[in-house]
Phi, psi and omega in degrees: 000135183274136178258097184294324180296316178296316179299317178298316179300313183293330179272347187290331177195165177277090185299342180284338183258345183275134177255115180255119184286324181231089185298326178296316177295320179300314180293324178296319180289334184249014183292337175282332178285321184227071187297321181289314179295323178296318179299317177298318180297316179298321177298316181294318180292341179277356179284124179299142182261348181232153180295329180296326177292321178299318179297322177296319179298316179296321178296319179292320178297325178297326177288332179285320183264090180261179177301325180284337182240039185280357181256012177297134178282162181298329179294320180292316179298316179299316180296317179296316180294318179297315179298320178298315180294319178298318180295315179295329179277356179080015180281334177226161179236000000 
């Protein structure tokens, strides 16, 4: 199956020669042009890069999963955490 969005992205400019200072901002500005790739980029940028951030995420998740909400499924917890990171990064309002 052909991925037209990826093909369009790869042909739109020589990405190997372009220097983008703020890739997150670039994807935010081009998310209407490349919605699937932008969504993938936002997912990748939401991955913590340091172990201390991972520990913070677990601490925050512990506050989300209380005795009253102990039956939340992993998909719901993941969605809440992802949305929180996107909101803090200014990707959504």
